[in-house]
C-alpha positions in Angstrom: -2.2 -22.0 -16.0 0.8 -20.4 -16.6 4.3 -22.8 -17.3 6.1 -22.5 -14.7 9.2 -21.2 -16.3 7.9 -18.3 -17.7 6.2 -17.3 -14.1 10.4 -18.1 -12.9 10.9 -15.4 -15.9 8.6 -12.8 -15.1 9.5 -13.0 -11.1 12.9 -12.6 -12.2 11.9 -9.3 -14.0 10.2 -8.0 -11.2 12.4 -8.7 -8.9 15.2 -6.7 -10.8 12.7 -3.9 -10.8 12.2 -3.8 -7.0 16.0 -4.5 -6.2 17.4 -1.0 -6.9 14.9 0.3 -4.6 16.4 2.2 -1.5 14.5 0.6 0.8 14.9 -0.1 4.7 12.5 -0.4 7.3 10.3 2.2 7.5 10.3 5.1 4.7 9.2 5.3 1.0 11.2 2.5 0.2 9.2 0.5 1.6 5.8 2.1 0.6 6.6 2.1 -3.1 7.7 -1.8 -2.7 4.1 -2.4 -1.6 2.8 0.6 -4.6 4.8 -1.8 -7.2 3.5 -5.0 -5.8 0.1 -3.9 -6.0 -0.1 -2.8 -9.2 0.2 -6.7 -9.8 -2.9 -7.5 -6.6 -5.1 -4.4 -7.0 -6.9 -6.2 -4.3 -3.4 -5.6 -1.5 -4.6 -3.4 0.9 -1.8 -1.5 2.4 -1.5 -0.4 6.8 0.4 1.6 8.5 1.1 1.8 12.3 2.2 4.8 13.6 5.7 5.8 15.3 5.8 4.5 18.9 2.8 2.8 18.7 3.1 0.0 21.6 3.2 -3.4 20.1 2.9 -6.3 22.2 6.6 -5.7 24.5 7.7 -3.5 21.3 7.6 -0.4 20.2 7.8 1.2 16.7 10.7 3.2 16.4 10.9 6.6 14.1 11.4 6.5 10.6 14.4 7.2 9.2 15.0 9.3 5.8 18.5 9.0 4.3 19.4 12.0 1.8 23.0 11.3 1.3 26.2 9.6 2.6 29.8 9.9 2.1 33.4 10.2 2.6 36.2 12.4 0.9 39.7 12.2 0.8 42.2 15.3 1.4 41.7 15.8 -2.4 38.1 15.7 -2.0 37.6 12.3 -3.7 35.1 10.3 -2.4 36.0 6.9 -1.8 32.8 6.1 -0.4 29.4 6.8 -2.5 25.8 6.2 -0.7 24.3 6.0 -3.9 26.4 3.4 -5.1 25.7 1.0 -2.7 23.1 1.7 0.1 24.7 -0.9 2.0 27.5 1.7 2.2 25.7 2.9 5.8 24.7 1.4 8.8 21.3 1.6 8.6 19.7 4.4 10.6 22.7 6.1 11.6 22.1 9.2 12.7 23.4 12.7 11.0 27.3 13.7 11.2 28.9 16.3 9.4 32.7 16.3 10.2 36.3 15.6 9.1 38.6 13.3 11.2 41.5 11.5 11.5 42.2 8.0 9.6 42.6 6.7 13.3 39.0 7.9 13.9 37.5 6.8 11.0 38.5 2.9 10.9 36.1 3.1 14.1 33.3 4.2 12.4 33.8 1.3 9.7 32.0 -2.3 9.6 33.9 -5.0 7.3 33.1 -8.8 6.5 36.8 -10.0 7.7 36.3 -12.9 6.3 35.0 -11.6 2.9 37.3 -8.8 1.5 35.5 -7.8 -1.5 32.0 -7.7 -0.1 30.1 -4.6 1.6 28.4 -6.4 4.5 24.4 -5.4 5.4 24.8 -3.5 8.9 21.5 -1.7 11.2 21.1 -0.3 14.3 17.4 0.1 14.5 17.4 0.2 18.0 20.6 2.5 19.5 21.9 5.3 18.2 25.0 5.2 16.0 26.2 5.9 13.0 28.8 4.6 10.9 29.6 3.2 7.6 30.0 -0.4 5.6 32.7 -1.3 3.0 35.1 -4.0 1.7 37.8 -5.4 3.8 40.2 -4.6 0.9 38.6 -0.8 0.8 38.9 -0.2 4.3 42.6 -1.7 4.1 43.8 0.3 1.0 42.9 3.8 3.2 46.6 6.0 3.9 46.8 8.3 7.0 45.0 11.5 6.1 42.0 14.0 7.2 38.8 12.6 6.2 35.5 14.4 5.5 32.3 12.3 6.5 29.1 13.3 6.2 25.6 11.5 6.7 22.4 13.6 5.8 20.0 12.1 7.5 16.8 12.0 10.3 14.8 10.2 12.5 11.3 11.6 13.1 7.2 10.3 13.6 6.6 8.1 10.5 4.7 5.0 10.0 5.4 1.2 9.9 3.6 0.0 6.4 3.0 -3.1 5.2 0.4 -5.4 2.4 -2.0 -7.9 3.6 -4.1 -9.5 1.6 -7.0 -11.6 2.4 -8.5 -14.4 -0.5 -11.8 -16.1 1.5 -12.7 -19.9 0.1 -15.0 -22.2 1.0 -13.8 -22.9 4.6 -12.7 -20.3 7.1 -9.4 -22.1 7.8 -6.5 -19.5 7.1 -3.0 -20.4 5.2 -0.4 -18.3 6.2 1.8 -16.8 3.6 4.0 -13.9 4.9 7.4 -12.6 3.9 9.6 -9.2 4.4 10.3 -5.9 3.0 13.2 -4.0 4.8 16.4 -4.5 3.3 18.1 -2.7 0.2 20.2 -4.2 -2.2 19.7 -7.6 -1.8 18.0 -9.8 -3.8 17.9 -13.0 -2.3 17.4 -12.5 0.8 15.4 -9.4 0.4 12.9 -9.3 -3.3 13.0 -13.3 -3.5 10.0 -13.7 -1.0 7.6 -10.8 -2.0 8.2 -11.4 -5.6 7.4 -14.9 -4.9 4.2 -14.4 -2.4 2.9 -11.8 -5.3 2.8 -14.6 -7.8 1.7 -17.3 -5.7 -1.1 -14.4 -5.1 -1.5 -14.3 -8.8 -2.3 -17.6 -8.8 -4.7 -18.6 -5.7 -7.4 -15.9 -7.1 -7.5 -17.9 -10.2 -8.7 -21.0 -7.9 -11.9 -22.3 -6.7 -10.3 -22.5 -2.9 -11.2 -24.9 -0.5 -8.9 -23.2 2.4 -8.5 -19.0 2.9 -5.4 -17.5 2.6 -3.6 -14.6 4.2 -1.0 -13.2 2.3 1.2 -10.8 4.5 4.1 -8.6 3.7 5.6 -6.9 5.9 8.9 -5.2 7.9 10.9 -8.1 8.8 10.2 -8.8 13.1 9.3 -5.0 14.0 6.1 -6.1 11.3 5.2 -8.7 11.9 4.8 -8.5 15.7 2.7 -5.3 15.0 0.7 -6.9 12.3 -0.1 -10.1 15.2 -0.7 -7.4 17.7 -3.7 -6.3 15.5 -4.8 -10.2 13.6 -3.2 -13.0 16.3 -6.7 -13.8 18.4 -8.5 -14.4 14.9 -5.6 -16.1 13.3 -5.0 -18.9 16.4 -8.6 -19.3 15.6 -8.5 -20.0 11.9 -4.8 -20.8 10.8 -4.0 -24.8 10.0 -1.2 -24.1 8.2 1.6 -21.3 7.5 4.9 -20.8 5.6 7.7 -18.3 5.5 9.3 -17.5 2.3 12.1 -16.3 2.5 15.7 -16.6 0.3 14.3 -18.3 -2.3 15.4 -17.1 -5.7 18.4 -18.5 -6.2 19.1 -22.6 -7.5 21.3 -24.0 -5.4 19.2 -25.9 -2.8 16.1 -26.3 -1.2 15.9 -25.7 2.3 13.4 -26.1 5.0 12.8 -25.0 8.6 10.9 -26.7 11.3 8.2 -25.0 13.0 8.6 -24.8 17.1 6.6 -28.5 17.2 8.0 -29.5 14.0 4.8 -32.1 13.1 2.4 -29.4 12.3 0.1 -29.5 8.8 2.7 -27.0 7.4 5.5 -29.3 8.0 4.1 -32.3 6.9 3.1 -30.4 3.9 6.1 -28.8 2.8 8.4 -32.1 3.5 5.9 -34.7 1.5 6.3 -32.2 -1.2 10.0 -31.1 -1.0 10.4 -35.2 -0.5 8.8 -35.7 -4.0 10.6 -33.1 -5.8 13.9 -32.5 -4.6 14.6 -35.6 -2.0 18.1 -33.7 -1.1 16.4 -30.6 0.3 17.9 -29.9 3.4 16.1 -29.4 7.4 16.8 -26.9 9.7 15.4 -27.1 13.3 13.6 -24.7 14.9 16.4 -23.7 17.3 18.4 -22.3 13.7 15.6 -19.8 13.4 16.3 -16.4 12.6 13.5 -14.8 10.6 9.4 -13.7 11.3 9.0 -17.8 12.3 10.0 -16.6 15.6 6.8 -14.2 16.3 4.4 -16.8 14.4 5.4 -19.5 16.9 6.1 -17.6 19.4 5.0 -17.9 23.3 1.2 -16.9 23.4 0.8 -17.1 19.2 2.2 -20.3 19.0 1.2 -20.4 15.1 1.8 -23.9 12.6 4.4 -21.6 10.8 7.6 -23.0 9.4 10.2 -21.6 6.6 10.7 -22.3 3.0 13.9 -21.1 1.5 16.0 -22.4 -1.7 19.2 -21.3 0.3 18.6 -20.7 3.9 19.1 -17.6 5.4 22.5 -17.1 6.8 23.4 -20.8 5.4 25.3 -19.0 2.2 28.3 -16.8 1.8 26.6 -14.0 0.2 23.8 -13.3 2.5 23.6 -9.9 4.4 26.4 -8.4 2.2 26.7 -6.5 -1.5 27.1 -10.4 -3.2 23.4 -11.1 -2.3 22.6 -9.4 -6.4 21.0 -9.8 -9.2 23.4 -12.4 -10.2 22.7 -14.9 -7.1 18.8 -15.3 -8.3 17.7 -16.5 -11.5 14.5 -17.4 -13.5 15.0 -21.0 -12.7 15.4 -20.6 -9.4 12.3 -18.6 -8.9 10.5 -20.8 -10.9 11.8 -24.4 -8.8 10.2 -21.9 -5.4 7.0 -21.2 -7.5 6.0 -25.3 -8.1 6.9 -26.2 -4.9 4.4 -23.8 -3.0 2.1 -24.1 -5.6 2.0 -27.8 -5.1 1.6 -27.7 -1.1 -0.8 -25.4 -1.8 -2.7 -27.8 -3.6 -1.6 -30.3 -1.0 -3.7 -28.4 1.4 -6.7 -27.9 -0.7 -7.1 -31.8 -1.0 -6.1 -32.8 2.2 -9.0 -33.8 3.8 -10.3 -36.9 5.7 -12.4 -39.7 3.2 -14.0 -42.4 4.5 -15.1 -45.2 2.1 -18.8 -45.1 2.2 -19.2 -49.1 1.3 -18.7 -52.0 3.9 -16.1 -54.5 3.1 -14.3 -54.0 -0.5 -16.1 -52.2 -3.4 -17.0 -53.7 -6.9 -14.6 -51.6 -8.9 -15.2 -52.8 -11.8 -19.0 -51.6 -12.4 -17.8 -48.5 -11.3 -15.3 -48.6 -14.6 -12.3 -48.7 -12.1 -11.0 -51.9 -12.6 -9.6 -53.2 -16.0 -11.8 -55.9 -17.7 -8.6 -57.1 -19.4 -5.6 -58.7 -17.4 -2.4 -57.9 -18.8 1.2 -57.0 -17.5 1.5 -53.9 -15.7 -2.1 -52.8 -15.5 -2.8 -54.0 -11.2 -0.1 -51.2 -10.3 -2.7 -48.5 -11.1 -5.4 -50.9 -9.4 -3.1 -51.4 -6.3 -2.8 -47.5 -5.7 -6.6 -47.2 -5.5 -7.3 -50.0 -3.9 -5.0 -49.1 -1.0 -6.3 -45.5 -0.8 -9.9 -47.3 -0.1 -8.0 -49.6 2.7 -6.8 -46.6 4.7 -9.6 -44.1 4.0 -11.1 -44.8 7.2 -11.6 -41.1 8.4 -8.9 -41.3 10.5 -5.8 -40.7 8.4 -5.7 -37.3 6.1 -4.9 -37.4 2.3 -1.0 -36.7 3.2 -0.9 -39.7 5.5 -2.3 -42.0 3.5 0.3 -40.7 0.5 3.3 -41.6 3.0 1.4 -44.7 4.3 1.3 -46.7 0.9 4.5 -44.7 -0.9 2.3 -43.0 -3.9 3.2 -39.2 -4.5 0.4 -36.6 -3.7 0.4 -35.6 -7.6 -1.0 -39.0 -8.2 -3.0 -39.8 -5.3 -5.0 -36.6 -5.6 -6.5 -37.5 -8.9 -7.7 -41.0 -7.8 -9.2 -39.7 -4.9 -10.9 -36.9 -6.8 -12.1 -40.0 -9.1 -12.9 -41.8 -5.9 -15.5 -39.6 -4.7 -16.6 -38.5 -7.5 -17.9 -42.2 -8.2 -19.9 -42.0 -4.7 -17.5 -44.2 -2.7 -16.1 -41.6 -0.6 -16.9 -39.3 1.2 -15.5 -36.6 3.5 -15.5 -35.7 7.3 -17.0 -32.4 7.4 -16.1 -31.8 10.6 -12.1 -32.1 9.8 -9.7 -29.7 7.9 
């Protein structure tokens, strides 16, 4: 198995390759990004949904293409250039080419008032407008005069593109791993999720899987809605756990956003792993949702999906600004997120309902599970075995037993495996 830190270094390098791509809700940037991901996981299937398609209550919008955008002063100096930072233009801006006085120009400029040095990320997918984004400091330095403003863009019937990978296991019951790909020039809030999910997919391919895994990389909101419109019946039938992976590249925090019910298997597994690895993690209510967990938990869909983040979206100051660059993420940040999700997946893989096969207390000695010598400390290990057996009544899954007896899953899983192989435990097959 690849060393976690080495995986973190590889993920950081790949994030650096995805970061500079001109990527919006739909278009060549998304297609190129998915193509690069497919080089790591060749089994990834790339699908498209045409503009104008009805997906539940929504309509897939037009595709948007932008070739250039700038603001020039009276001397012909470019005071804003789209190619220096894609955040300089409001996403999906309509085309414009005209000369304006400063007073009018200011009505087209968006800034982050509380963070004067950053460029904000602003979009207008469903309302026709144009505009520019710059730092408050730059805006406030503009002098009276005539400015030439240009946005060379077009809207057209195109397609929404997404990636999907289904990894079958022994069971048809599925775990959903979902992330989004639709933002330009942002590292933690954009490329970290697709990068983590790519490395998890590569690792999952090497496992002897009990469960099946559905891996989805979509443009946020409209992408998950479009995907659900095609797959929700199968997903409602088979999904036992699911996670939206977003903002997973920094190294400042660990965060978990609850599913709508907050007590699903997804919630329990993530809480258990985070509690063991990083007990100072932050919990956020579903009422503080903001990504594709909204769609997966929506009425009529009702999938057991929660979020895993490092610093949660909307909670760190660089979020949706130009400050969310490659300096915000790190190999260590990626490695930590990778380790958490690996352990969550292993928890789900081993989370069965065990039942003791014999009546009364089993004799461990004849099975080589009880020490033949008595010495200080030896019975702590025996106690873990006997406590697992005591609660292996077919009514509790392994996560519940771990919580009850206070033994970490990483220690309990091999004990349960040893007892199963010793023919002391059986799995309640009707329960996954």
